[in-house]
VORO-334658 format. One line per 10 residues: number of its first residue (from 0); for each residue x, y, z of C-alpha. Coordinates in pm, 1 decimal. Each point is the difference from the previous one (the first is absolute). Layout:
% residues N
NUM> X:Y:Z; ...
***
This chain:
% residues 412
0> 0.0:0.0:0.0; 282.0:242.7:84.4; 156.9:-60.1:-342.2; -333.9:67.6:-173.3; -48.5:320.5:198.0; 353.0:114.7:-80.7; -60.6:-67.9:-368.0; -322.9:198.3:6.2; 174.8:282.4:183.1; 272.7:9.2:-262.3
10> -255.3:-4.0:-281.7; -196.8:283.7:155.6; 320.2:202.0:33.8; 81.0:-61.3:-368.0; -341.1:134.2:-97.1; 8.1:297.2:235.7; 348.4:110.0:-110.8; -42.1:-53.8:-374.2; 85.0:302.6:-213.5; 49.1:-38.4:-374.7
20> 247.3:288.1:9.0; 215.1:-156.2:272.7; 44.9:-363.4:-97.8; 246.3:-223.7:180.9; 262.8:-233.6:-151.0; -206.0:-289.4:136.3; -300.3:117.1:-200.5; 197.3:11.8:-325.0; 124.6:-351.8:66.3; -341.1:-142.7:92.0
30> -306.4:227.4:8.4; -254.2:-277.1:55.5; -0.2:-6.4:383.9; -78.1:372.2:-10.2; -276.6:-53.7:-253.9; -155.3:-271.4:216.4; 21.2:223.8:306.1; -165.9:290.7:-180.4; -276.3:-221.1:-133.8; -71.1:-121.5:353.3
40> 30.2:321.6:198.7; -28.4:295.8:-241.6; -148.2:-106.3:-334.6; -54.4:357.5:-120.5; 299.1:170.4:154.5; 19.7:377.2:4.2; 364.5:96.0:-46.9; 172.8:290.0:173.0; -19.7:192.2:-329.8; -379.1:-45.9:-19.1
50> 0.4:-264.7:-272.3; -162.8:-342.0:43.9; 150.0:-348.0:-40.1; -228.3:-295.2:-84.2; 95.5:-362.1:63.8; -325.8:-197.7:-40.6; -76.2:-164.7:-332.0; -366.8:102.6:13.0; 85.3:365.2:63.5; 248.9:11.5:-286.9
60> -251.1:-156.9:-240.2; -270.3:244.8:110.6; 230.7:291.2:-82.0; 98.7:-152.1:-335.5; -369.6:-43.5:-85.3; -82.4:368.1:52.3; 226.0:218.5:-218.9; -244.8:290.6:29.4; 52.0:25.2:376.9; 364.7:-111.3:-2.8
70> 193.7:182.6:-270.5; 327.9:-111.3:-157.1; 88.8:356.5:-104.2; 326.8:99.0:169.7; 32.2:373.6:-69.2; -86.6:101.6:356.7; 220.7:-268.4:155.9; 304.8:31.0:-224.2; 36.1:378.0:-29.4; 130.6:42.2:357.7
80> 218.5:-307.6:-42.3; 155.6:70.8:-340.8; -65.3:367.7:-70.3; -26.8:109.4:-363.5; 259.0:-248.7:-121.4; 31.7:-264.2:-273.1; -101.3:-265.2:255.5; -318.4:192.3:78.2; -93.7:34.8:-366.0; 67.8:-367.6:-63.2
90> -182.3:-151.1:296.0; -305.9:227.5:-38.2; -34.2:-82.3:-371.3; 55.5:-376.3:-2.8; -289.0:-244.1:-25.1; 16.2:-142.4:352.8; -26.6:335.8:178.3; -299.6:138.1:-186.6; -377.6:-29.0:-9.7; -228.7:-21.8:-302.3
100> -12.9:135.9:-266.1; 382.1:5.5:-42.8; 33.0:-338.9:167.4; -269.0:-147.5:-227.1; 156.7:130.9:-321.4; 353.2:-115.9:77.2; -101.0:-337.3:143.0; -210.3:-78.8:-307.7; 292.9:74.6:-228.0; 248.1:-208.9:200.1
110> -235.9:-291.2:61.6; -78.3:-20.7:-371.8; 359.3:-102.9:-65.7; 11.7:-245.2:293.6; -276.4:-240.8:-100.4; 33.7:-366.6:94.2; 82.4:-76.7:-363.1; 282.4:255.2:5.7; 129.8:-143.3:327.5; -5.5:-352.1:-144.0
120> 202.4:120.2:-297.0; 265.8:135.5:237.7; 63.5:-339.3:160.6; 254.2:-141.7:-248.9; 221.8:309.4:27.9; -23.1:1.8:380.7; 80.6:-370.9:14.5; 302.7:48.7:-225.2; 120.8:291.6:214.5; -37.6:-202.8:320.9
130> 192.6:-292.0:-148.7; 284.1:231.1:-105.8; 22.4:141.4:351.1; -0.8:-348.8:150.7; 276.5:-109.4:-238.4; 217.8:289.3:115.2; -69.7:-78.4:364.8; 86.9:-366.8:-52.8; 339.0:93.7:-143.7; 85.9:203.5:311.6
140> -141.0:-249.6:256.9; -51.5:297.6:232.2; -247.1:274.5:-85.4; -215.0:277.2:138.3; -371.3:-73.4:-27.7; -77.9:369.4:-41.7; 275.2:144.4:-218.2; 54.8:-307.8:-215.8; -359.9:-111.5:-31.9; -306.1:167.3:153.5
150> 88.3:357.8:-97.6; 99.9:-88.0:-355.2; -334.3:-147.0:-103.0; -256.2:283.4:41.1; 234.6:261.9:-147.9; 24.0:-207.4:-317.5; -374.1:-68.3:-11.7; -93.8:366.1:42.7; 275.3:102.8:-239.2; -163.0:-230.3:-254.7
160> -347.2:142.7:69.5; 125.7:353.4:-64.1; 238.3:-121.8:-274.1; 300.7:160.0:167.5; 313.6:-99.3:-195.1; 202.1:-261.4:190.8; 315.4:209.6:8.9; -191.7:287.7:165.1; -150.6:-193.1:295.3; 294.9:34.7:236.4
170> -126.7:300.0:201.0; -363.1:-116.0:30.6; 31.2:-190.3:328.2; 196.4:275.9:173.6; -251.7:263.4:-107.6; -289.0:-210.9:125.7; 158.4:-72.0:339.7; 73.5:368.1:54.7; -349.4:117.5:-95.5; -180.9:-263.1:206.7
180> 236.3:53.0:292.8; -146.9:348.6:37.8; -334.8:-155.4:95.8; 126.7:-128.0:334.8; -175.2:147.9:307.0; 306.6:211.1:84.0; 177.5:179.5:-286.1; 362.4:98.8:54.9; 162.4:284.1:-193.5; 231.0:-250.6:-165.9
190> -288.4:-222.6:-111.4; -191.4:301.3:-130.0; 299.3:118.2:-201.2; 50.5:-350.4:-142.1; -364.7:-28.5:-95.2; -21.9:342.3:-163.8; 315.9:-64.4:-199.2; -138.6:-335.9:-115.4; -327.3:155.6:-119.6; 189.3:266.6:-195.6
200> 234.2:-251.0:-163.8; -282.9:-239.1:-78.2; -206.9:279.3:-158.9; 293.4:106.8:-214.3; 38.3:-355.9:-126.3; -374.7:-48.1:-59.0; -32.5:314.5:-211.2; 243.6:-150.7:-248.1; -164.5:-343.4:13.4; -347.6:147.2:-56.3
210> 118.8:214.5:-289.7; 145.1:-310.2:-162.4; -322.4:-197.2:58.5; -211.9:277.1:-148.6; 213.4:-24.8:-312.6; -1.3:-381.9:-2.0; -310.6:-131.2:181.9; -21.3:-358.0:119.7; -299.5:-232.8:26.6; -232.4:164.5:255.5
220> -121.5:-345.7:108.0; 354.1:-94.2:107.3; 181.8:330.1:51.1; -134.0:188.2:303.2; 183.3:320.2:-91.4; -152.5:10.4:-348.8; -341.6:-61.9:152.9; 43.8:286.5:245.6; 118.3:233.2:-276.9; -283.1:-80.0:-239.4
230> -270.0:17.4:265.0; -350.1:-140.9:-7.8; -219.1:-62.7:-301.7; -204.9:314.1:64.7; 312.0:210.0:-42.8; 50.6:82.0:368.6; 369.5:12.1:79.3; 218.3:56.8:301.9; 169.3:333.8:39.8; 375.5:-2.6:-46.2
240> 54.3:17.1:377.8; -246.4:-284.8:61.1; 167.5:-208.3:-269.4; 351.4:50.8:136.1; -87.3:-54.1:365.1; -203.8:-313.7:-63.4; 284.7:-154.4:-197.0; 207.1:43.2:316.9; -287.0:-148.5:199.7; -13.5:-312.2:-219.0
250> 363.9:-76.0:74.7; -35.3:76.0:370.3; -321.9:-197.1:45.5; 138.9:-319.1:-143.7; 362.9:17.3:98.1; 66.7:-1.9:373.2; -319.8:-179.8:97.6; 69.5:-291.1:-236.2; 366.0:-11.2:100.8; -113.6:-25.5:362.2
260> -261.5:-263.4:-82.3; 259.4:-232.0:-153.6; 270.2:73.2:258.0; -236.2:-29.8:296.9; -137.9:-328.8:-132.2; 338.3:-164.8:-43.3; 117.8:124.7:340.8; -320.1:-119.3:167.2; 48.4:-347.0:-147.3; 341.7:-9.5:167.7
270> -178.1:43.7:332.7; -290.1:-235.0:-78.9; 174.3:-312.8:-121.4; -314.1:-214.0:19.4; -181.8:234.1:-239.3; 297.0:-4.3:-235.7; -24.4:-379.3:-1.5; -371.7:20.2:-77.8; 75.7:210.5:-307.2; 280.3:-228.0:-113.5
280> -222.5:-306.1:30.5; -304.0:173.5:-151.1; 98.8:285.6:-237.3; -367.4:39.2:-94.8; -40.3:189.8:328.8; 200.8:293.7:-136.6; -300.1:223.9:-89.6; -142.7:-26.3:352.6; 350.8:32.9:143.4; 47.7:333.7:-178.1
290> -322.4:126.6:157.3; 125.5:-114.4:339.4; 334.4:177.1:-45.5; -193.5:315.6:-88.4; -204.3:-34.4:319.1; 270.9:-116.8:237.6; 261.3:266.0:-84.7; -183.3:269.7:-191.7; 241.1:194.4:-219.9; -198.3:318.4:55.1
300> -96.4:28.7:365.7; -196.0:327.5:-5.7; -271.9:175.9:-194.3; -111.7:356.8:64.0; -324.4:196.0:-20.6; -144.6:333.5:113.8; -347.6:35.1:147.7; -206.0:237.3:-214.4; -265.5:38.5:271.8; -50.3:-83.1:364.6
310> -57.7:-373.2:33.2; 28.3:-295.6:237.6; 224.7:-306.3:-20.0; -65.8:-279.5:251.6; -159.3:243.3:241.0; 279.5:257.8:-25.5; -94.7:343.9:-132.5; 224.0:112.3:-285.1; -3.0:374.2:-76.4; -15.8:135.5:-353.8
320> 349.9:49.2:-140.7; 158.2:-270.3:217.3; 274.4:-210.0:-157.2; -44.2:-376.0:30.6; 256.1:-280.8:-37.5; -141.2:-338.0:-99.9; 242.9:-259.8:132.0; -11.5:-267.5:-268.9; 260.6:-206.9:182.4; -218.7:-10.7:312.4
330> -324.4:-66.3:-188.1; 164.3:-296.2:-171.2; 78.1:-153.4:341.1; -344.9:60.4:149.9; -109.5:-323.8:174.4; -365.9:87.9:-61.4; 65.4:-63.8:-370.3; 307.6:-224.4:-15.1; 18.5:-301.6:234.7; 344.8:-29.6:158.9
340> 109.0:322.4:-173.0; 366.0:-24.3:106.5; 38.1:-341.7:-160.5; 113.3:-29.1:-361.6; -233.1:-235.1:-187.3; 78.9:-29.8:-372.1; -332.2:-175.3:-54.3; -211.8:259.6:185.4; -344.4:39.6:-152.0; -193.1:221.7:0.7
350> 254.2:279.6:20.5; -165.9:339.1:-39.3; 310.9:204.5:78.7; 29.1:373.4:-64.6; 354.5:1.6:-137.6; -125.1:151.5:-327.2; -244.0:233.6:169.0; -373.8:-21.4:-56.8; -269.7:179.5:-197.2; 65.1:261.8:-266.0
360> 366.2:30.1:100.8; 78.9:-370.5:-15.6; 335.5:-37.8:-174.8; -44.4:8.3:-379.9; 307.9:-218.2:-46.8; -86.9:-272.3:250.5; -3.7:-276.7:-261.7; 342.6:105.5:-127.7; 140.4:-19.2:353.6; -159.3:-338.9:60.4
370> 142.7:-134.7:-324.9; 351.4:129.7:76.3; -5.8:-146.4:351.3; -140.9:-336.2:-108.0; 265.9:-48.5:-267.2; 289.6:137.2:205.7; -70.5:-197.2:318.9; -91.5:-327.9:-169.6; 302.9:3.3:-232.5; 232.3:96.1:283.1
380> -123.1:-286.7:221.2; 23.4:-248.2:-286.4; 360.5:100.6:-68.4; 118.9:53.3:358.4; -222.1:-205.3:236.3; 266.5:-1.3:274.6; 100.7:366.4:-3.9; 106.4:141.4:335.5; 118.7:322.1:158.1; 365.7:89.9:-51.6
390> 7.4:314.8:210.9; -217.7:242.2:194.0; -295.8:140.5:-196.0; -33.0:379.4:-5.6; -350.3:142.2:24.4; -100.9:301.6:-202.1; -51.5:219.3:306.6; -343.7:111.3:-114.0; -337.2:-21.2:169.5; -224.8:50.8:-303.7
400> 181.8:-230.0:-241.4; 104.8:-315.5:184.1; 287.9:-187.7:-153.9; 374.2:-53.7:-9.7; 297.5:175.2:-150.8; 204.3:-318.7:6.5; -50.1:-373.3:62.9; 328.0:-187.4:-57.9; -54.2:-367.4:-79.4; 189.2:-309.3:-106.0
410> -171.1:-167.2:-293.7; 239.0:-283.5:-88.4
***
């Protein structure tokens, strides 16, 4: 009984002391005890800065379902954070941080080039890329799961979607990491400078790429950039700023999250040997396994909204204008929805996780990410079933985007 009481006391303290702007090293390493504590003792937590942090699955879904009350527009939130900078212009123009009608127009254009047929047609090229990466890893015997594998796949896939020449893809990952790094709860001057520089350099590159694509259009059913340039059938087109910023968004949306999905999955299987064995014995479980990796270690841990009017969430009054963080990582471990939520189960079904969001803002590229992860993880396991750690993994040091910078492994 004393041990139970001590555990409850510790959990209550975690909840009472939680501040998104003052996170501890322990939280970055493993946020899930804090999420469980918040869900038990403070499900709609009012932060010291007046924002609200949601950890229940049902509350997050309710917010996702009501975009009229809970806006995705970030002008009011990001102006004090970024000022009138390139980062501000980018993040307030991109698809994910906007409401209809801009969100509707851009999403329709992007989704039209990411049909299931188009995704299926990508598979041979992705498979060939994965096999090339595995061949190079096999020659070295030691490799880094992130640098040598997980990070290389989405950059190539998105580069193909935008038809970026292969010899010009080098800076893409660095630009994306710098821009997304500015979305962390606390923005340092160094991170802001990095992010603003990345937006400027990316824009300079895109202006040349877009000019070339205007002169030599691709197939709008395969080339997302051509589709965005040409616009919809009724002649409605994006402005030049909208076009440029949403090209950046396409790279950012599919890059770090997919890198983390693959890296997190392969690291998790190092810790859950029995589940690795299940996949080796029954590879047909891979589609459900990918969904479980998405749930268990969500690449994107947070979503954000602003209340457009006074409202109530789980009995807590939320004032108009309040900023709200939807904790996807906590919702995906909610025991009211997922039995034994802290257990990896590669055969889990049903699995209604929120890793891709929900509602009108559900990720437009979710089937691309699923395809990349399914091919990458299955081919890796088939080639290196006995892979093991060869050094200390290095986490990415981010709260919003959960993943690793490095996972050294031996693959021989």
